Every structure is written in C-alpha cells, then in structure tokens.
mmCIF file of the N, C-alpha and C atoms, coordinates in Angstrom:
data_MODEL
# 
_entry.id   MODEL 
# 
loop_
_atom_site.group_PDB 
_atom_site.id 
_atom_site.type_symbol 
_atom_site.label_atom_id 
_atom_site.label_alt_id 
_atom_site.label_comp_id 
_atom_site.label_asym_id 
_atom_site.label_entity_id 
_atom_site.label_seq_id 
_atom_site.pdbx_PDB_ins_code 
_atom_site.Cartn_x 
_atom_site.Cartn_y 
_atom_site.Cartn_z 
_atom_site.occupancy 
_atom_site.B_iso_or_equiv 
_atom_site.pdbx_formal_charge 
_atom_site.auth_seq_id 
_atom_site.auth_comp_id 
_atom_site.auth_asym_id 
_atom_site.auth_atom_id 
_atom_site.pdbx_PDB_model_num 
ATOM 1   N N  . UNK A 1 1  ? 0.864  -1.106 -0.141  1.00 0.00 ? 1  UNK A N  1 
ATOM 2   C CA . UNK A 1 1  ? 0.278  -0.416 0.033   1.00 0.00 ? 1  UNK A CA 1 
ATOM 3   C C  . UNK A 1 1  ? 0.973  1.096  -0.301  1.00 0.00 ? 1  UNK A C  1 
ATOM 4   N N  . UNK A 1 2  ? 2.155  1.018  0.224   1.00 0.00 ? 2  UNK A N  1 
ATOM 5   C CA . UNK A 1 2  ? 2.810  2.166  1.013   1.00 0.00 ? 2  UNK A CA 1 
ATOM 6   C C  . UNK A 1 2  ? 3.630  2.707  -0.626  1.00 0.00 ? 2  UNK A C  1 
ATOM 7   N N  . UNK A 1 3  ? 3.821  1.627  -0.911  1.00 0.00 ? 3  UNK A N  1 
ATOM 8   C CA . UNK A 1 3  ? 4.265  1.930  -2.435  1.00 0.00 ? 3  UNK A CA 1 
ATOM 9   C C  . UNK A 1 3  ? 3.325  2.223  -3.825  1.00 0.00 ? 3  UNK A C  1 
ATOM 10  N N  . UNK A 1 4  ? 2.088  2.147  -3.340  1.00 0.00 ? 4  UNK A N  1 
ATOM 11  C CA . UNK A 1 4  ? 1.247  2.554  -4.495  1.00 0.00 ? 4  UNK A CA 1 
ATOM 12  C C  . UNK A 1 4  ? 0.802  4.238  -4.017  1.00 0.00 ? 4  UNK A C  1 
ATOM 13  N N  . UNK A 1 5  ? 0.937  4.162  -2.783  1.00 0.00 ? 5  UNK A N  1 
ATOM 14  C CA . UNK A 1 5  ? 1.068  6.033  -2.374  1.00 0.00 ? 5  UNK A CA 1 
ATOM 15  C C  . UNK A 1 5  ? 1.624  6.415  -2.774  1.00 0.00 ? 5  UNK A C  1 
ATOM 16  N N  . UNK A 1 6  ? 3.139  5.897  -2.945  1.00 0.00 ? 6  UNK A N  1 
ATOM 17  C CA . UNK A 1 6  ? 4.838  6.954  -3.046  1.00 0.00 ? 6  UNK A CA 1 
ATOM 18  C C  . UNK A 1 6  ? 5.011  6.931  -4.630  1.00 0.00 ? 6  UNK A C  1 
ATOM 19  N N  . UNK A 1 7  ? 4.408  5.513  -5.628  1.00 0.00 ? 7  UNK A N  1 
ATOM 20  C CA . UNK A 1 7  ? 4.196  5.751  -6.743  1.00 0.00 ? 7  UNK A CA 1 
ATOM 21  C C  . UNK A 1 7  ? 3.305  6.704  -7.516  1.00 0.00 ? 7  UNK A C  1 
ATOM 22  N N  . UNK A 1 8  ? 1.541  6.696  -7.097  1.00 0.00 ? 8  UNK A N  1 
ATOM 23  C CA . UNK A 1 8  ? 1.146  8.586  -7.014  1.00 0.00 ? 8  UNK A CA 1 
ATOM 24  C C  . UNK A 1 8  ? 1.578  9.941  -6.579  1.00 0.00 ? 8  UNK A C  1 
ATOM 25  N N  . UNK A 1 9  ? 2.926  9.464  -5.852  1.00 0.00 ? 9  UNK A N  1 
ATOM 26  C CA . UNK A 1 9  ? 3.624  10.328 -5.348  1.00 0.00 ? 9  UNK A CA 1 
ATOM 27  C C  . UNK A 1 9  ? 4.262  11.279 -6.402  1.00 0.00 ? 9  UNK A C  1 
ATOM 28  N N  . UNK A 1 10 ? 4.615  10.884 -6.779  1.00 0.00 ? 10 UNK A N  1 
ATOM 29  C CA . UNK A 1 10 ? 5.790  10.472 -7.571  1.00 0.00 ? 10 UNK A CA 1 
ATOM 30  C C  . UNK A 1 10 ? 5.312  10.962 -9.428  1.00 0.00 ? 10 UNK A C  1 
ATOM 31  N N  . UNK A 1 11 ? 3.817  10.269 -9.243  1.00 0.00 ? 11 UNK A N  1 
ATOM 32  C CA . UNK A 1 11 ? 3.225  11.016 -10.599 1.00 0.00 ? 11 UNK A CA 1 
ATOM 33  C C  . UNK A 1 11 ? 2.964  12.059 -10.641 1.00 0.00 ? 11 UNK A C  1 
ATOM 34  N N  . UNK A 1 12 ? 2.329  12.693 -9.731  1.00 0.00 ? 12 UNK A N  1 
ATOM 35  C CA . UNK A 1 12 ? 2.019  14.065 -9.033  1.00 0.00 ? 12 UNK A CA 1 
ATOM 36  C C  . UNK A 1 12 ? 3.252  15.136 -9.603  1.00 0.00 ? 12 UNK A C  1 
ATOM 37  N N  . UNK A 1 13 ? 4.121  14.321 -8.557  1.00 0.00 ? 13 UNK A N  1 
ATOM 38  C CA . UNK A 1 13 ? 5.437  15.337 -8.703  1.00 0.00 ? 13 UNK A CA 1 
ATOM 39  C C  . UNK A 1 13 ? 6.169  15.327 -10.652 1.00 0.00 ? 13 UNK A C  1 
ATOM 40  N N  . UNK A 1 14 ? 5.913  14.637 -11.161 1.00 0.00 ? 14 UNK A N  1 
ATOM 41  C CA . UNK A 1 14 ? 6.225  15.232 -12.169 1.00 0.00 ? 14 UNK A CA 1 
ATOM 42  C C  . UNK A 1 14 ? 5.058  15.650 -13.131 1.00 0.00 ? 14 UNK A C  1 
ATOM 43  N N  . UNK A 1 15 ? 3.775  15.260 -12.799 1.00 0.00 ? 15 UNK A N  1 
ATOM 44  C CA . UNK A 1 15 ? 3.242  16.581 -13.582 1.00 0.00 ? 15 UNK A CA 1 
ATOM 45  C C  . UNK A 1 15 ? 3.524  17.860 -13.477 1.00 0.00 ? 15 UNK A C  1 
ATOM 46  N N  . UNK A 1 16 ? 3.547  17.790 -12.039 1.00 0.00 ? 16 UNK A N  1 
ATOM 47  C CA . UNK A 1 16 ? 3.714  19.496 -11.810 1.00 0.00 ? 16 UNK A CA 1 
ATOM 48  C C  . UNK A 1 16 ? 4.615  19.719 -11.828 1.00 0.00 ? 16 UNK A C  1 
ATOM 49  N N  . UNK A 1 17 ? 6.618  19.368 -11.685 1.00 0.00 ? 17 UNK A N  1 
ATOM 50  C CA . UNK A 1 17 ? 7.229  19.651 -13.036 1.00 0.00 ? 17 UNK A CA 1 
ATOM 51  C C  . UNK A 1 17 ? 6.656  19.671 -14.530 1.00 0.00 ? 17 UNK A C  1 
ATOM 52  N N  . UNK A 1 18 ? 5.894  19.211 -15.138 1.00 0.00 ? 18 UNK A N  1 
ATOM 53  C CA . UNK A 1 18 ? 5.241  20.055 -16.241 1.00 0.00 ? 18 UNK A CA 1 
ATOM 54  C C  . UNK A 1 18 ? 5.383  21.308 -16.410 1.00 0.00 ? 18 UNK A C  1 
ATOM 55  N N  . UNK A 1 19 ? 5.246  21.770 -15.545 1.00 0.00 ? 19 UNK A N  1 
ATOM 56  C CA . UNK A 1 19 ? 5.282  23.617 -15.519 1.00 0.00 ? 19 UNK A CA 1 
ATOM 57  C C  . UNK A 1 19 ? 5.187  24.590 -15.010 1.00 0.00 ? 19 UNK A C  1 
ATOM 58  N N  . UNK A 1 20 ? 6.588  24.025 -15.016 1.00 0.00 ? 20 UNK A N  1 
ATOM 59  C CA . UNK A 1 20 ? 7.503  24.803 -14.441 1.00 0.00 ? 20 UNK A CA 1 
ATOM 60  C C  . UNK A 1 20 ? 8.494  25.501 -15.490 1.00 0.00 ? 20 UNK A C  1 
ATOM 61  N N  . UNK A 1 21 ? 8.354  24.814 -16.613 1.00 0.00 ? 21 UNK A N  1 
ATOM 62  C CA . UNK A 1 21 ? 9.102  25.502 -17.719 1.00 0.00 ? 21 UNK A CA 1 
ATOM 63  C C  . UNK A 1 21 ? 9.356  26.878 -17.759 1.00 0.00 ? 21 UNK A C  1 
ATOM 64  N N  . UNK A 1 22 ? 10.443 27.526 -17.900 1.00 0.00 ? 22 UNK A N  1 
ATOM 65  C CA . UNK A 1 22 ? 10.582 29.109 -18.527 1.00 0.00 ? 22 UNK A CA 1 
ATOM 66  C C  . UNK A 1 22 ? 9.498  29.024 -19.752 1.00 0.00 ? 22 UNK A C  1 
ATOM 67  N N  . UNK A 1 23 ? 8.782  30.305 -19.661 1.00 0.00 ? 23 UNK A N  1 
ATOM 68  C CA . UNK A 1 23 ? 8.000  30.383 -21.209 1.00 0.00 ? 23 UNK A CA 1 
ATOM 69  C C  . UNK A 1 23 ? 9.409  31.157 -22.516 1.00 0.00 ? 23 UNK A C  1 
ATOM 70  N N  . UNK A 1 24 ? 9.899  31.492 -22.089 1.00 0.00 ? 24 UNK A N  1 
ATOM 71  C CA . UNK A 1 24 ? 11.246 31.863 -23.240 1.00 0.00 ? 24 UNK A CA 1 
ATOM 72  C C  . UNK A 1 24 ? 11.517 30.808 -23.680 1.00 0.00 ? 24 UNK A C  1 
ATOM 73  N N  . UNK A 1 25 ? 12.003 29.369 -23.425 1.00 0.00 ? 25 UNK A N  1 
ATOM 74  C CA . UNK A 1 25 ? 12.661 28.397 -23.376 1.00 0.00 ? 25 UNK A CA 1 
ATOM 75  C C  . UNK A 1 25 ? 11.644 27.699 -24.183 1.00 0.00 ? 25 UNK A C  1 
ATOM 76  N N  . UNK A 1 26 ? 10.410 27.695 -23.674 1.00 0.00 ? 26 UNK A N  1 
ATOM 77  C CA . UNK A 1 26 ? 9.755  26.854 -24.265 1.00 0.00 ? 26 UNK A CA 1 
ATOM 78  C C  . UNK A 1 26 ? 9.594  27.463 -25.799 1.00 0.00 ? 26 UNK A C  1 
ATOM 79  N N  . UNK A 1 27 ? 9.393  29.026 -26.059 1.00 0.00 ? 27 UNK A N  1 
ATOM 80  C CA . UNK A 1 27 ? 9.139  29.461 -27.149 1.00 0.00 ? 27 UNK A CA 1 
ATOM 81  C C  . UNK A 1 27 ? 10.059 29.107 -27.761 1.00 0.00 ? 27 UNK A C  1 
ATOM 82  N N  . UNK A 1 28 ? 11.365 29.338 -27.728 1.00 0.00 ? 28 UNK A N  1 
ATOM 83  C CA . UNK A 1 28 ? 12.238 29.028 -28.245 1.00 0.00 ? 28 UNK A CA 1 
ATOM 84  C C  . UNK A 1 28 ? 12.214 27.238 -28.875 1.00 0.00 ? 28 UNK A C  1 
ATOM 85  N N  . UNK A 1 29 ? 12.504 27.243 -28.270 1.00 0.00 ? 29 UNK A N  1 
ATOM 86  C CA . UNK A 1 29 ? 11.827 25.254 -28.535 1.00 0.00 ? 29 UNK A CA 1 
ATOM 87  C C  . UNK A 1 29 ? 10.908 24.741 -29.983 1.00 0.00 ? 29 UNK A C  1 
ATOM 88  N N  . UNK A 1 30 ? 9.725  25.653 -29.227 1.00 0.00 ? 30 UNK A N  1 
ATOM 89  C CA . UNK A 1 30 ? 9.368  25.510 -30.199 1.00 0.00 ? 30 UNK A CA 1 
ATOM 90  C C  . UNK A 1 30 ? 9.229  26.373 -31.712 1.00 0.00 ? 30 UNK A C  1 
ATOM 91  N N  . UNK A 1 31 ? 9.756  27.462 -31.242 1.00 0.00 ? 31 UNK A N  1 
ATOM 92  C CA . UNK A 1 31 ? 10.607 28.653 -32.810 1.00 0.00 ? 31 UNK A CA 1 
ATOM 93  C C  . UNK A 1 31 ? 11.734 27.288 -33.829 1.00 0.00 ? 31 UNK A C  1 
ATOM 94  N N  . UNK A 1 32 ? 12.521 26.051 -32.910 1.00 0.00 ? 32 UNK A N  1 
ATOM 95  C CA . UNK A 1 32 ? 13.425 25.830 -33.342 1.00 0.00 ? 32 UNK A CA 1 
ATOM 96  C C  . UNK A 1 32 ? 12.654 25.081 -33.944 1.00 0.00 ? 32 UNK A C  1 
ATOM 97  N N  . UNK A 1 33 ? 11.313 24.530 -33.937 1.00 0.00 ? 33 UNK A N  1 
ATOM 98  C CA . UNK A 1 33 ? 10.893 23.327 -34.354 1.00 0.00 ? 33 UNK A CA 1 
ATOM 99  C C  . UNK A 1 33 ? 10.169 23.513 -35.446 1.00 0.00 ? 33 UNK A C  1 
ATOM 100 N N  . UNK A 1 34 ? 9.787  24.955 -35.205 1.00 0.00 ? 34 UNK A N  1 
ATOM 101 C CA . UNK A 1 34 ? 9.388  25.813 -36.738 1.00 0.00 ? 34 UNK A CA 1 
ATOM 102 C C  . UNK A 1 34 ? 10.004 25.453 -37.792 1.00 0.00 ? 34 UNK A C  1 
ATOM 103 N N  . UNK A 1 35 ? 11.686 26.267 -37.546 1.00 0.00 ? 35 UNK A N  1 
ATOM 104 C CA . UNK A 1 35 ? 12.831 26.430 -38.216 1.00 0.00 ? 35 UNK A CA 1 
ATOM 105 C C  . UNK A 1 35 ? 13.120 24.842 -38.926 1.00 0.00 ? 35 UNK A C  1 
ATOM 106 N N  . UNK A 1 36 ? 13.161 24.016 -37.662 1.00 0.00 ? 36 UNK A N  1 
ATOM 107 C CA . UNK A 1 36 ? 13.484 22.531 -38.762 1.00 0.00 ? 36 UNK A CA 1 
ATOM 108 C C  . UNK A 1 36 ? 12.589 22.422 -39.458 1.00 0.00 ? 36 UNK A C  1 
ATOM 109 N N  . UNK A 1 37 ? 11.303 22.526 -39.646 1.00 0.00 ? 37 UNK A N  1 
ATOM 110 C CA . UNK A 1 37 ? 10.390 21.824 -40.635 1.00 0.00 ? 37 UNK A CA 1 
ATOM 111 C C  . UNK A 1 37 ? 9.915  22.691 -41.795 1.00 0.00 ? 37 UNK A C  1 
ATOM 112 N N  . UNK A 1 38 ? 10.220 24.111 -41.979 1.00 0.00 ? 38 UNK A N  1 
ATOM 113 C CA . UNK A 1 38 ? 10.376 25.256 -42.692 1.00 0.00 ? 38 UNK A CA 1 
ATOM 114 C C  . UNK A 1 38 ? 11.207 24.825 -43.370 1.00 0.00 ? 38 UNK A C  1 
ATOM 115 N N  . UNK A 1 39 ? 12.861 24.677 -42.814 1.00 0.00 ? 39 UNK A N  1 
ATOM 116 C CA . UNK A 1 39 ? 13.613 24.676 -43.961 1.00 0.00 ? 39 UNK A CA 1 
ATOM 117 C C  . UNK A 1 39 ? 13.970 23.704 -45.055 1.00 0.00 ? 39 UNK A C  1 
ATOM 118 N N  . UNK A 1 40 ? 13.687 22.262 -44.868 1.00 0.00 ? 40 UNK A N  1 
ATOM 119 C CA . UNK A 1 40 ? 13.673 21.011 -45.617 1.00 0.00 ? 40 UNK A CA 1 
ATOM 120 C C  . UNK A 1 40 ? 12.427 21.186 -46.528 1.00 0.00 ? 40 UNK A C  1 
ATOM 121 N N  . UNK A 1 41 ? 11.202 22.282 -46.295 1.00 0.00 ? 41 UNK A N  1 
ATOM 122 C CA . UNK A 1 41 ? 9.820  22.117 -47.387 1.00 0.00 ? 41 UNK A CA 1 
ATOM 123 C C  . UNK A 1 41 ? 11.073 23.407 -47.968 1.00 0.00 ? 41 UNK A C  1 
ATOM 124 N N  . UNK A 1 42 ? 11.107 24.009 -47.853 1.00 0.00 ? 42 UNK A N  1 
ATOM 125 C CA . UNK A 1 42 ? 11.199 25.471 -48.739 1.00 0.00 ? 42 UNK A CA 1 
ATOM 126 C C  . UNK A 1 42 ? 12.313 25.048 -49.807 1.00 0.00 ? 42 UNK A C  1 
ATOM 127 N N  . UNK A 1 43 ? 13.559 23.729 -49.452 1.00 0.00 ? 43 UNK A N  1 
ATOM 128 C CA . UNK A 1 43 ? 14.246 23.332 -50.009 1.00 0.00 ? 43 UNK A CA 1 
ATOM 129 C C  . UNK A 1 43 ? 13.583 22.351 -50.815 1.00 0.00 ? 43 UNK A C  1 
ATOM 130 N N  . UNK A 1 44 ? 12.122 21.656 -51.073 1.00 0.00 ? 44 UNK A N  1 
ATOM 131 C CA . UNK A 1 44 ? 11.960 21.156 -51.909 1.00 0.00 ? 44 UNK A CA 1 
ATOM 132 C C  . UNK A 1 44 ? 11.068 21.869 -52.718 1.00 0.00 ? 44 UNK A C  1 
ATOM 133 N N  . UNK A 1 45 ? 10.581 23.416 -52.472 1.00 0.00 ? 45 UNK A N  1 
ATOM 134 C CA . UNK A 1 45 ? 9.703  24.064 -53.145 1.00 0.00 ? 45 UNK A CA 1 
ATOM 135 C C  . UNK A 1 45 ? 10.257 24.217 -53.538 1.00 0.00 ? 45 UNK A C  1 
ATOM 136 N N  . UNK A 1 46 ? 12.221 25.030 -53.557 1.00 0.00 ? 46 UNK A N  1 
ATOM 137 C CA . UNK A 1 46 ? 12.175 25.434 -54.514 1.00 0.00 ? 46 UNK A CA 1 
ATOM 138 C C  . UNK A 1 46 ? 13.152 23.894 -56.039 1.00 0.00 ? 46 UNK A C  1 
ATOM 139 N N  . UNK A 1 47 ? 13.261 23.182 -55.778 1.00 0.00 ? 47 UNK A N  1 
ATOM 140 C CA . UNK A 1 47 ? 13.468 22.073 -56.203 1.00 0.00 ? 47 UNK A CA 1 
ATOM 141 C C  . UNK A 1 47 ? 12.260 21.557 -57.080 1.00 0.00 ? 47 UNK A C  1 
ATOM 142 N N  . UNK A 1 48 ? 11.262 22.004 -56.431 1.00 0.00 ? 48 UNK A N  1 
ATOM 143 C CA . UNK A 1 48 ? 9.729  21.537 -57.400 1.00 0.00 ? 48 UNK A CA 1 
ATOM 144 C C  . UNK A 1 48 ? 9.627  22.581 -58.297 1.00 0.00 ? 48 UNK A C  1 
ATOM 145 N N  . UNK A 1 49 ? 9.510  23.462 -58.341 1.00 0.00 ? 49 UNK A N  1 
ATOM 146 C CA . UNK A 1 49 ? 9.725  24.639 -58.747 1.00 0.00 ? 49 UNK A CA 1 
ATOM 147 C C  . UNK A 1 49 ? 10.691 25.124 -60.197 1.00 0.00 ? 49 UNK A C  1 
ATOM 148 N N  . UNK A 1 50 ? 12.048 24.401 -59.761 1.00 0.00 ? 50 UNK A N  1 
ATOM 149 C CA . UNK A 1 50 ? 12.772 24.073 -60.890 1.00 0.00 ? 50 UNK A CA 1 
ATOM 150 C C  . UNK A 1 50 ? 13.082 22.777 -61.754 1.00 0.00 ? 50 UNK A C  1 
ATOM 151 N N  . UNK A 1 51 ? 12.123 22.566 -61.042 1.00 0.00 ? 51 UNK A N  1 
ATOM 152 C CA . UNK A 1 51 ? 11.646 20.889 -61.874 1.00 0.00 ? 51 UNK A CA 1 
ATOM 153 C C  . UNK A 1 51 ? 10.932 21.327 -63.086 1.00 0.00 ? 51 UNK A C  1 
ATOM 154 N N  . UNK A 1 52 ? 9.459  22.171 -62.534 1.00 0.00 ? 52 UNK A N  1 
ATOM 155 C CA . UNK A 1 52 ? 8.674  22.612 -63.585 1.00 0.00 ? 52 UNK A CA 1 
ATOM 156 C C  . UNK A 1 52 ? 8.588  23.838 -64.310 1.00 0.00 ? 52 UNK A C  1 
ATOM 157 N N  . UNK A 1 53 ? 10.177 24.849 -64.138 1.00 0.00 ? 53 UNK A N  1 
ATOM 158 C CA . UNK A 1 53 ? 10.833 25.712 -64.889 1.00 0.00 ? 53 UNK A CA 1 
ATOM 159 C C  . UNK A 1 53 ? 11.047 25.116 -66.382 1.00 0.00 ? 53 UNK A C  1 
ATOM 160 N N  . UNK A 1 54 ? 12.262 23.789 -66.194 1.00 0.00 ? 54 UNK A N  1 
ATOM 161 C CA . UNK A 1 54 ? 12.196 23.034 -66.999 1.00 0.00 ? 54 UNK A CA 1 
ATOM 162 C C  . UNK A 1 54 ? 11.303 22.155 -67.720 1.00 0.00 ? 54 UNK A C  1 
ATOM 163 N N  . UNK A 1 55 ? 10.602 21.851 -67.290 1.00 0.00 ? 55 UNK A N  1 
ATOM 164 C CA . UNK A 1 55 ? 9.238  21.210 -68.283 1.00 0.00 ? 55 UNK A CA 1 
ATOM 165 C C  . UNK A 1 55 ? 8.381  21.971 -68.592 1.00 0.00 ? 55 UNK A C  1 
ATOM 166 N N  . UNK A 1 56 ? 8.200  23.114 -68.296 1.00 0.00 ? 56 UNK A N  1 
ATOM 167 C CA . UNK A 1 56 ? 7.315  23.916 -69.093 1.00 0.00 ? 56 UNK A CA 1 
ATOM 168 C C  . UNK A 1 56 ? 8.367  24.554 -70.674 1.00 0.00 ? 56 UNK A C  1 
ATOM 169 N N  . UNK A 1 57 ? 9.636  25.000 -69.710 1.00 0.00 ? 57 UNK A N  1 
ATOM 170 C CA . UNK A 1 57 ? 10.575 25.121 -71.180 1.00 0.00 ? 57 UNK A CA 1 
ATOM 171 C C  . UNK A 1 57 ? 10.844 24.244 -72.177 1.00 0.00 ? 57 UNK A C  1 
ATOM 172 N N  . UNK A 1 58 ? 10.362 22.743 -71.655 1.00 0.00 ? 58 UNK A N  1 
ATOM 173 C CA . UNK A 1 58 ? 10.790 21.623 -73.200 1.00 0.00 ? 58 UNK A CA 1 
ATOM 174 C C  . UNK A 1 58 ? 8.993  21.334 -73.780 1.00 0.00 ? 58 UNK A C  1 
ATOM 175 N N  . UNK A 1 59 ? 8.336  21.864 -72.623 1.00 0.00 ? 59 UNK A N  1 
ATOM 176 C CA . UNK A 1 59 ? 7.028  21.791 -73.080 1.00 0.00 ? 59 UNK A CA 1 
ATOM 177 C C  . UNK A 1 59 ? 7.035  22.876 -74.435 1.00 0.00 ? 59 UNK A C  1 
ATOM 178 N N  . UNK A 1 60 ? 7.276  23.864 -74.153 1.00 0.00 ? 60 UNK A N  1 
ATOM 179 C CA . UNK A 1 60 ? 7.186  25.005 -75.286 1.00 0.00 ? 60 UNK A CA 1 
ATOM 180 C C  . UNK A 1 60 ? 7.968  24.719 -75.873 1.00 0.00 ? 60 UNK A C  1 
ATOM 181 N N  . UNK A 1 61 ? 8.879  24.116 -75.611 1.00 0.00 ? 61 UNK A N  1 
ATOM 182 C CA . UNK A 1 61 ? 10.462 23.695 -77.114 1.00 0.00 ? 61 UNK A CA 1 
ATOM 183 C C  . UNK A 1 61 ? 9.369  22.700 -78.180 1.00 0.00 ? 61 UNK A C  1 
ATOM 184 N N  . UNK A 1 62 ? 8.856  21.396 -77.428 1.00 0.00 ? 62 UNK A N  1 
ATOM 185 C CA . UNK A 1 62 ? 7.658  20.756 -78.241 1.00 0.00 ? 62 UNK A CA 1 
ATOM 186 C C  . UNK A 1 62 ? 6.984  21.377 -79.183 1.00 0.00 ? 62 UNK A C  1 
ATOM 187 N N  . UNK A 1 63 ? 6.048  22.348 -78.691 1.00 0.00 ? 63 UNK A N  1 
ATOM 188 C CA . UNK A 1 63 ? 5.138  22.996 -79.234 1.00 0.00 ? 63 UNK A CA 1 
ATOM 189 C C  . UNK A 1 63 ? 5.364  23.505 -80.547 1.00 0.00 ? 63 UNK A C  1 
ATOM 190 N N  . UNK A 1 64 ? 6.382  24.510 -79.763 1.00 0.00 ? 64 UNK A N  1 
ATOM 191 C CA . UNK A 1 64 ? 7.118  25.270 -80.924 1.00 0.00 ? 64 UNK A CA 1 
ATOM 192 C C  . UNK A 1 64 ? 7.804  24.600 -81.859 1.00 0.00 ? 64 UNK A C  1 
ATOM 193 N N  . UNK A 1 65 ? 8.147  23.238 -82.061 1.00 0.00 ? 65 UNK A N  1 
ATOM 194 C CA . UNK A 1 65 ? 9.369  22.609 -82.938 1.00 0.00 ? 65 UNK A CA 1 
ATOM 195 C C  . UNK A 1 65 ? 7.877  21.991 -83.947 1.00 0.00 ? 65 UNK A C  1 
ATOM 196 N N  . UNK A 1 66 ? 6.896  22.055 -83.368 1.00 0.00 ? 66 UNK A N  1 
ATOM 197 C CA . UNK A 1 66 ? 5.785  21.325 -83.752 1.00 0.00 ? 66 UNK A CA 1 
ATOM 198 C C  . UNK A 1 66 ? 5.007  21.965 -84.518 1.00 0.00 ? 66 UNK A C  1 
ATOM 199 N N  . UNK A 1 67 ? 4.684  22.993 -84.918 1.00 0.00 ? 67 UNK A N  1 
ATOM 200 C CA . UNK A 1 67 ? 4.455  24.257 -85.068 1.00 0.00 ? 67 UNK A CA 1 
ATOM 201 C C  . UNK A 1 67 ? 5.189  24.555 -86.214 1.00 0.00 ? 67 UNK A C  1 
ATOM 202 N N  . UNK A 1 68 ? 6.468  24.787 -86.425 1.00 0.00 ? 68 UNK A N  1 
ATOM 203 C CA . UNK A 1 68 ? 7.200  24.899 -87.147 1.00 0.00 ? 68 UNK A CA 1 
ATOM 204 C C  . UNK A 1 68 ? 8.481  25.972 -87.494 1.00 0.00 ? 68 UNK A C  1 
ATOM 205 N N  . UNK A 1 69 ? 8.070  25.984 -85.866 1.00 0.00 ? 69 UNK A N  1 
ATOM 206 C CA . UNK A 1 69 ? 8.807  27.356 -86.055 1.00 0.00 ? 69 UNK A CA 1 
ATOM 207 C C  . UNK A 1 69 ? 10.607 27.469 -85.406 1.00 0.00 ? 69 UNK A C  1 
ATOM 208 N N  . UNK A 1 70 ? 11.259 28.677 -85.684 1.00 0.00 ? 70 UNK A N  1 
ATOM 209 C CA . UNK A 1 70 ? 12.036 28.023 -85.510 1.00 0.00 ? 70 UNK A CA 1 
ATOM 210 C C  . UNK A 1 70 ? 12.811 28.538 -84.401 1.00 0.00 ? 70 UNK A C  1 
ATOM 211 N N  . UNK A 1 71 ? 14.344 27.762 -83.463 1.00 0.00 ? 71 UNK A N  1 
ATOM 212 C CA . UNK A 1 71 ? 15.426 28.241 -82.465 1.00 0.00 ? 71 UNK A CA 1 
ATOM 213 C C  . UNK A 1 71 ? 15.289 29.385 -82.632 1.00 0.00 ? 71 UNK A C  1 
# 
C-alpha cells in the first residue's frame, strides 16, 4: 500500500514539474521546431519549382517545333 502511495506521489511530482518550464525556453523550442520543419520544405519547394520551369521550357520547345517555328 505504501508503494502505491509513493508511486502516485511521483506521478503528481512529474505532472507538477511539467508546468515549471520557463516561457522563453518554451518559445525557443517551438521556434526551433518550426524552423527545422520549414527549411526542408522550402528546399523541396525550390526544387519543385526548378523542375516545373524545366518541364515548361521543354513543353514550349516541343510546341514550337511542332508548329514549325525556328529556335
């Protein structure tokens, strides 16, 4: 019985420790998470736009050559 009381006391201690974080530390952590998520997405977006530019150029060249235009 004493072990159960001791275990529930530890659970309450863990829950109360959660609220003791410094607000600025929490903001820095959230900022780091957002930054680490945005950076790879921006690189992927840049690569996708570069690929679209290449594909659009090839399509326009194909249309141009089909219609008999000169390069």
